[in-house]
MARLOVEX-875629 format. One record per residue (C-alpha): x, y, z; residue in one letter. Coordinates in steps of 0.2 Angstrom, whole numbers, plus 5000, padded with zeros to 4 digits. Example, Ala and Ser with C-alpha at 12.3 -4.5 7.8 and 13.67 -1.06 7.14 Angstrom:
506249785039A
506849955036S
% end
This chain:
497552485043M
497452425025I
498752555019T
499952505033M
499752315029A
500152355011L
501652455015C
502252315026D
502052195012E
502952315000D
504452325013K
504552135014K
504652124996A
505952254994Q
506952175008Q
506752005000S
507452064983L
508952144992T
509251975001F
509051874985L
510251984975K
511551954989R
511251774989I
511451754971F
512851884968A
514151744966N
513051634956Y
513951604940S
512951644924S
511251644932R
509951604918D
508351614929F
507251754936A
506451764952I
504651844954R
503951884971L
502151884977W
501952074973D
502552054955G
504252124959S
505652034949T
507451994950L
507851964931P
509151844925Q
510951894923E
511252014909M
511651924893G
510851754899Q
509351674891T
508051644904R
507751464906R
506451474920F
505651594933T
505551544951L
503951614957V
503751644976I
501851654980N
501951724997H
503251785010P
503151625020G
503651525005A
505351625005L
505651585023R
505251395019K
506451395005L
507951485014L
507751445032W
508451265035N
507651195019P
507451005018T
507150895003E
505350845009L
504951025014G
505551104997L
504550964988A
502950994998E
503151184995A
503151154976Y
501751024976V
500651134987F
501051294977K
502051394990D
503151424975F
503051384957D
504251354942I
503851434926E
504851354912G
506051204913D
505751114930L
507250994927E
508451134924V
507751224940A
508051074951L
509951104948K
509651254961L
509551124975Q
511351064971D
511951244967D
511451314984F
512851214993A
514051314982G
513451494986L
514451594999H
513551695012V
514651745027T
514151725045W
513951905047R
512751915033E
511851765039K
511651855056V
511152015047H
509751935038F
509151805051A
508051925060K
507251985044W
507051805038L
506251745054L
505051895053S
504251825038L
502751715042P
502951525044A
502051405033T
501051275043D
500051205029K
499251035032A
500250935019Y
499650765023Q
498050745013G
498950664998H
500350575006A
500350385008A
499450325024V
500850255036P
500950075033S
500749945047H
501749785049G
503549755044E
504249805027P
504049665015G
502449595023E
501149545010R
499749665015E
500949805017R
501749775000V
499949764992R
499449934999K
501050014994A
500749954976I
498950004976S
499350184982F
500350214966H
499750104952Y
497850104956D
497650284950L
496350294936P
496850214920V
496450374910P
497750464920F
499150344914W
498450354896E
498750534896K
500550524903V
501250364896L
501350284878D
499950184869D
500450024877S
500650094895L
502450054897Q
503050134914Y
504850104912T
506150174900C
506050164882G
507450104870Y
507850244858F
508650214841H
508850404840S
508450534852W
507150614840E
506050464841E
504350474850D
503850384865I
502750254856N
504250194845D
505450194859A
504350084870Q
504049964855R
505949954853H
506149914872K
504849774871L
505749694856D
507449724864Y
506949624879I
506149484869C
507749474858R
508849464873K
507849324880L
507849234863M
505949204864L
505349064853K
503549004849P
502848884862G
504048944876E
503348994893T
503649174899L
503349244917L
503249434919D
503449474937I
502549644940G
501749644922C
500949814924G
499549844912W
500149684902G
501049774887G
502549654888L
501649484889I
500449544875L
501949594864H
502849434867A
501349324864A
500849414848K
502549434840H
503549294847Y
502249154850G
502549124868V
501349074882H
501449214894A
500949234912L
500949414920G
500849444939I
500349604947T
499649664964L
498749814957S
496849784955R
496749914941A
498249844931Q
497449664933D
495749724926E
496549824912Y
497749684906A
496349554906R
495249664895A
496649694883K
497049504882I
495249474877Q
495249624865E
496849554856W
496149384855G
497549304865L
496649214879T
497449044874S
499249124876Q
499149254889C
498549254907R
498649384921V
498549344940E
498349464954R
499549394966A
501149414975D
502449324965F
503249254980R
501649144982D
501749064965L
501848884971T
501748704964G
502748634949T
502548774937R
504248814929R
504548944915F
505848944901D
506049134903K
505749264916I
505649454916T
505549584929S
505349754922V
505349884936G
504849774950T
506449744960M
506349924966E
504749874976H
505649724983S
506949814993F
506549735009S
506649565002F
507849564988L
508649394993D
506849314991V
506649414975F
508049324967F
507749154976Q
505949154969T
506549194951A
507749054953W
506448924959R
505248974945L
506548964931L
506848804922K
508748744921P
509548824906G
508248964907G
508549154906L
508049294918F
508049474912L
508049594927N
507749774921H
507849894936A
508450064942I
510050064953S
511050204962T
512750244957A
514050184970C
514550364975N
512650414977Y
512050264987E
510450314996L
509950265013Q
508150205017P
507150365021N
505350345025P
505150535026T
505850565009S
504750644996F
504750494985I
504350374999N
502950485006R
502050544990Y
502650424976V
503250254980F
502950204998P
504250075004D
505250074987A
507050094987D
508650074976L
510249984978V
511849994968P
512249874954L
513549784965K
512149734977T
511149664963V
512549564956I
513049494973D
511249434977L
511049364960A
512649264960E
512349214978A
510649134973T
511549034959G
511249144944F
512649164931E
512849344925V
512949344906R
512649524901D
512449694910V
511849854900E
511650034907N
510150124898L
510150284910R
510150404895E
508650314888H
507750334905Y
508150524906A
507450544888Q
505850444893T
505550544908L
505750704898R
504450644886L
503250594900W
503450774908V
503050844890E
501450734891N
501050804908L
501250984902D
500250944886R
498850854895Q
498850964911R
496951014911E
496350844907A
497450764921I
496850894933R
495050834930K
495550654932I
496750654947A
496850834953G
498150974953E
499150904967V
499350734959T
499950824943W
501250924953R
501850774962I
502150674946F
502950824937K
504150854951L
504650664953Y
504850634935M
505850794931A
506850764947G
507250584941S
507750644924A
508950764932H
509750624942N
509850504927F
510650644917C
511950664931L
512350484933G
511650474950R
510350344944L
510650204932N
509450084923L
510249914921F
509649774911Q
510449614919T
510349454909L
510549304920L
510549114917T
510148964927K
511548864918A
511048674916D
512648584920R
513648734912G
512548744897R
511648894892T
510548944877P
511549094873L
512349124855P
514149164852A
513749354849T
512449484853R
512149524835K
510349464835D
509949584849W
510249734837Y
509249664822A
% end
């Protein structure tokens, strides 16, 4: 019986290699290899340098990959090790786009369908690491709080392994592509502060302040009085401790609150939102209205956020990999939507800059950190979390590189009877 089972497995492996050779026969310059569960291999095309190896860990994984694959199904198959990628995952993700260009005739599909369906189906319970389905309407405060907590309340040591020293979780600003992540993130913080023309004694509100890196930098180097707002318990605790450690309690504060609930007469000279708009998809009008209400006349608001390209506009999809495993209830809109909402609120648009290449490079450096710190991260957060973050970060780098995603810094002003604080040129930004 054991011998018969082994022969059957060998037969499946050989049939699989035959099928894969036909599938990729017209694939131009195939620079990757495929290795099956029994060790048999389809090498890269002759003359090509192998950039990665697609490892199929069991017959059912091949069926999942090729029989009506979905974005979520393929992502789960990687996350839960039905298949693996040895080598450059960002390059490997190009396969998803390339499959659409492969030519397999209907006769061939029928020929292989019976064999493909004979492979065992994978019915793994994938739900253990997915976000718990939210209750209430999108945008309701408790639902937003739970979505933020799901992602950002991972243990701080996890983030310390992946990000830079100041725990900046948005793109850096590279003066050259050879710079390391710490330098690029310091440049980013300075760049934001210079665009806002921060001056000693001014008040700064940072909506979605993360672990407090921007407010600490602005208070220490520009002399402002800064307030950071976050919904994350872990970020709130970390930022408060850092303020104490840096001796900036007279200039910096953090509040754990929904920014929509900031009431009273408080008004700020300058406002930033760095990577928060993406979590405000279901109430973007309120996002801009609240920033307008909290900003003093003549003040500046810098919105730093990811947008989709107009020809890659995404529809809200609660069953997408990103929504289910990474950022529940988050979504993206094109720049035109951002500009329309800002102007409808009353803001004047003064500058728009696309930093998408900087985000692609930032993500690649984060992926390098994930690989370098894999064993430590597995001990902190587990193998599945490591694989979720590697897939989402490599996939995001791929989409930024292709121009499907953009990172726009949009500088807005609440003009005071037509007057703004802006200088004649941008030269001070690049000092």
